[in-house]
LOGUDO-119937 format. One line per 10 residues: number of its first residue (from 1); their letters; for each residue y, x, z of N, C-alpha, C. Coordinates in pm, whole numbers, plus 50000, padded with zeros to 5 digits. Atoms other than C-alpha are relative to their C-alpha. Layout:
<pts>
NUM = A = Y/X/Z/Y/X/Z/Y/X/Z; ...
</pts>
This chain:
<pts>
1 = MLALIVSTMS = 50153/49997/50005/42961/72229/64228/49953/50042/50145; 50059/49951/49876/42926/72409/64549/50021/49897/50116; 49992/50104/49893/43069/72124/64773/49877/49896/49963; 50109/50096/50022/42817/71894/64602/49855/50053/50044; 50141/49915/49953/42529/72148/64680/50016/49982/50144; 49982/50003/49867/42653/72171/65034/49979/49855/50064; 49997/50132/49952/42696/71800/65074/49844/49940/49990; 50146/50060/50024/42332/71724/64948/49917/50077/50094; 50082/49925/49887/42184/72012/65170/50031/49931/50131; 49971/50044/49874/42362/71881/65473/49955/49862/50029
11 = AGLVAGLFYA = 50060/50135/50012/42274/71512/65388/49850/50003/50029; 50156/49988/49978/41916/71626/65378/49965/50032/50136; 50027/49973/49851/41925/71790/65709/50030/49901/50090; 49979/50124/49909/42076/71485/65878/49892/49913/49970; 50108/50101/50041/41827/71258/65700/49866/50040/50071; 50117/49942/49956/41552/71489/65792/49986/49998/50168; 49991/50015/49878/41665/71491/66162/49961/49872/50061; 50019/50148/49953/41667/71111/66196/49850/49959/49977; 50134/50026/50040/41325/71091/66010/49905/50064/50109; 50086/49926/49891/41183/71350/66272/50004/49924/50133
21 = YVCSVMVTMR = 49982/50091/49881/41323/71146/66563/49907/49867/49989; 50072/50135/50016/41165/70818/66423/49872/50014/50011; 50152/50002/50014/40826/70925/66336/49947/50114/50089; 50069/49905/49892/40757/71206/66594/50052/50005/50149; 49947/50004/49861/41004/71240/66880/49971/49863/50072; 49996/50127/49915/41025/70875/66971/49854/49952/50004; 50147/50044/49997/40647/70826/66900/49944/50072/50138; 50038/49943/49874/40582/71084/67187/50058/49944/50104; 49930/50054/49871/40848/70945/67404/49932/49863/50042; 50076/50130/49945/40670/70593/67403/49901/50016/50102
31 = RLDDRTFILV = 50114/50000/49913/40389/70742/67594/50026/50065/50125; 49938/49946/49863/40603/70886/67878/50014/49893/50096; 49967/50113/49899/40639/70699/68208/50154/49993/50010; 49865/50036/50011/40982/70564/68267/50091/50095/50044; 49910/49907/49940/41133/70818/68480/49997/50121/49912; 50001/49881/50084/41016/71103/68244/50063/49970/49873; 49935/50050/50127/41138/70900/67936/50136/50028/50030; 49849/50005/49964/41483/70860/68103/50041/50152/50002; 49958/49860/49978/41492/71235/68197/50007/50089/49873; 50005/49922/50127/41381/71373/67854/50128/49931/49900
41 = MQRNIIDIQN = 49895/50066/50092/41642/71112/67667/50115/50067/50056; 49879/49940/49944/41916/71233/67911/50020/50131/49955; 49987/49842/50048/41844/71603/67818/50025/49999/49855; 49991/50002/50148/41799/71525/67449/50156/49964/49968; 49858/50053/50017/42139/71334/67453/50098/50123/50026; 49913/49890/49966/42305/71640/67613/49982/50125/49894; 50039/49889/50072/42123/71902/67411/50058/49991/49852; 49977/50031/50140/42193/71749/67069/50149/50033/49969; 49841/49966/50021/42578/71783/67122/50035/50152/50004; 49984/49864/50017/42592/72136/66999/50072/50032/49863
51 = GWFALTFMGT = 49923/49964/50123/42792/72315/66724/49928/49975/49861; 50092/50002/50138/42497/72335/66461/49990/49841/49975; 50003/50147/50039/42453/71950/66488/50135/49938/49964; 49851/50045/50039/42834/71879/66485/50031/50036/49866; 49948/49945/50139/42885/72099/66189/49918/49933/49893; 50084/50074/50083/42595/71930/66005/50022/49848/49980; 49982/50138/49995/42657/71575/66112/50140/49958/49945; 49869/50038/50050/43028/71565/66045/50036/50096/49891; 49978/49915/50130/43016/71844/65779/49950/49917/49880; 50059/50076/50117/42809/71619/65560/50096/49893/49962
61 = LLFTIVAAAL = 49886/50086/50042/43095/71365/65572/50107/50064/49920; 49893/49913/50057/43361/71625/65502/49960/50049/49860; 50057/49946/50132/43161/71787/65217/49971/49899/49887; 50020/50111/50098/43078/71459/65056/50144/49954/49952; 49862/50043/50038/43443/71355/65057/50054/50110/49909; 49951/49902/50094/43533/71696/64899/49943/49999/49869; 50075/49999/50132/43258/71671/64648/50047/49884/49913; 49951/50108/50076/43383/71325/64554/50144/50019/49949; 49878/49974/50038/43734/71427/64536/50026/50094/49882; 49996/49900/50101/43654/71712/64308/49939/49932/49846
71 = HLGAGDRHVL = 50059/50067/50116/43484/71453/64066/50091/49871/49976; 49922/50118/50016/43782/71209/64047/50041/49994/49854; 49958/49997/50150/43846/71302/63684/49921/49909/49912; 50056/50102/50098/43770/71057/63405/49853/50040/49953; 50138/49969/50056/43477/71270/63285/49903/50023/50086; 50087/49970/49892/43320/71299/63620/49946/49874/50058; 50032/50133/49934/43261/70922/63699/49856/49981/50027; 50147/50002/49994/42888/70960/63640/49951/50063/50134; 50005/49940/49871/42895/71190/63958/50053/49937/50120; 49916/50079/49905/43150/70998/64142/49929/49891/50064
81 = APLVVSLVVY = 50056/50136/49961/42974/70672/64162/49874/50024/50114; 50108/49981/49884/42655/70804/64369/50068/50075/50125; 49937/49937/49884/42886/71016/64583/50071/49904/50078; 49925/50096/49918/43104/70711/64683/49896/49915/50077; 50101/50077/49942/42788/70522/64752/49937/50064/50126; 50047/49919/49882/42660/70813/64962/50106/49991/50117; 49887/50014/49894/42996/70800/65156/49997/49880/50071; 49979/50131/49936/43001/70441/65218/49875/49980/50095; 50114/50005/49921/42634/70458/65345/49994/50089/50138; 49997/49904/49902/42698/70760/65541/50105/49942/50119
91 = ILALFITFRV = 49892/50052/49906/43015/70591/65711/49929/49883/50075; 50053/50097/49932/42813/70292/65787/49895/50035/50116; 50092/49931/49907/42546/70509/65964/50081/50056/50130; 49914/49932/49896/42837/70683/66162/50047/49868/50085; 49950/50107/49938/42968/70329/66253/49893/49939/50097; 50104/50038/49917/42627/70232/66401/49982/50114/50123; 50004/49893/49911/42613/70564/66571/50116/49979/50127; 49903/50004/49918/42935/70527/66739/50028/49849/50074; 49990/50148/49928/42919/70133/66820/49873/49963/50076; 50103/50029/49928/42560/70134/66932/49928/50096/50076
101 = NIPLNNALAR = 50083/49898/49949/42365/70450/66997/50085/50073/50099; 49921/49926/49888/42644/70642/67175/50026/49913/50128; 49985/50076/49862/42724/70366/67412/49865/49982/50079; 50130/50001/49915/42360/70325/67493/49968/50138/50057; 50017/49869/49949/42344/70703/67536/50068/50020/50143; 49908/49999/49890/42646/70688/67770/49932/49926/50140; 50052/50092/49886/42486/70397/67970/49884/50066/50058; 50110/49934/49943/42160/70599/68016/50040/50114/50085; 49947/49884/49924/42363/70899/68133/50053/49946/50135; 49939/50059/49869/42558/70671/68394/49886/49953/50096
111 = AGAPDRIADP = 50113/50045/49929/42208/70552/68519/49972/50121/50105; 50008/49886/49895/42190/70891/68705/49869/50076/49974; 50136/49931/50005/41895/71108/68779/49890/49919/50030; 50122/50101/49976/41573/70930/68725/49939/50003/50133; 50064/50014/49863/41432/71022/69058/50078/49908/50085; 49906/50067/49895/41722/70820/69218/50027/49866/49939; 49963/50123/50050/41714/70503/68984/49897/49906/50053; 50071/50099/49925/41595/70208/69178/49875/49917/49914; 50098/50066/50086/41432/70032/68875/50001/50082/49866; 49997/49925/50120/41368/70281/68601/49938/49932/49873
121 = AKVRTDFEGV = 50048/50077/50111/41173/70025/68399/50107/49926/49934; 49885/50071/50031/41481/69816/68363/50091/50078/49913; 49922/49900/50081/41689/70117/68256/49929/50034/49877; 50068/49973/50138/41437/70213/67993/49991/49881/49904; 49993/50135/50093/41406/69848/67871/50118/49968/49939; 49852/50029/50044/41781/69808/67835/50030/50102/49890; 49977/49876/50101/41788/70153/67633/49913/49999/49869; 50087/49956/50097/41480/70191/67443/49990/49925/49870; 50043/50091/50118/41403/69894/67209/50128/49991/49904; 49858/50012/50085/41791/69857/67092/50014/50125/49937
131 = WNRWNVVRMY = 49968/49855/50052/41832/70235/67052/49906/50022/49885; 50085/49964/50113/41503/70265/66846/50013/49929/49883; 49989/50071/50106/41579/69987/66636/50110/50043/49902; 49887/49967/50085/41925/70090/66528/49980/50154/49963; 50030/49863/50046/41781/70456/66511/49925/50006/49867; 50074/50001/50131/41553/70352/66239/50087/49953/49883; 49898/50013/50108/41847/70181/66046/50074/50114/49970; 49931/49878/50039/42032/70508/66073/49920/50089/49929; 50090/49901/50074/41747/70699/65957/50000/49953/49845; 50001/50057/50128/41720/70466/65643/50136/50018/49925
141 = LHIASFGCCC = 49863/49984/50055/42092/70494/65584/50023/50142/49964; 49973/49873/50030/42099/70858/65607/49907/50056/49878; 50098/49962/50122/41786/70895/65362/50071/49935/49871; 49931/50051/50117/41984/70666/65130/50126/50089/49951; 49879/49902/50034/42307/70892/65155/49925/50119/49940; 50056/49878/50051/42090/71189/65091/49958/49978/49851; 50038/50035/50126/41928/71022/64799/50106/49991/49883; 49903/50019/50087/42261/70934/64648/50058/50140/49963; 49964/49866/50032/42373/71304/64687/49904/50069/49902; 50096/49941/50091/42064/71415/64512/50011/49938/49854
151 = WALIVH = 49973/50080/50125/42124/71156/64237/50130/50078/49931; 49876/49938/50045/42483/71301/64195/49978/50131/49950; 50043/49864/50047/42350/71653/64174/49936/50020/49885; 50080/50017/50125/42092/71557/63918/50098/49968/49878; 49908/50048/50113/42359/71373/63703/50091/50130/49959; 49921/49893/50019/42582/71679/63747/49939/50090/49908
</pts>
């Protein structure tokens, strides 16, 4: 039961983080000039790589796996189904993160200091639209994963 509770809570935290980015952080970022946008995103990309985020982001995966493993018994199939769906959806979000968003983050970092970029509008254009579209997809996937964990908790 504890693994299921922790899995649900951490999935909720991750879903909330992505929701906050989509509906507030990136809304504010749209209004910034190109150089400021690049600078803030570069700093955000560095700052989010911290222990608390890593613990929650990867911990959700770990705790959901543990919760699912603990419900492999024949009598626990009603809890296992939403946990498996949660895992599949979460892994899909991770796939997008590692295949799309992180490479875009790395390209933005390689662009260098914003005040030294010859064409900051191009750097921003190459990054912003694609990153935001896939971030919205990740948000919905994380919300779905959280919803499935909630479903498993309710069924339990």
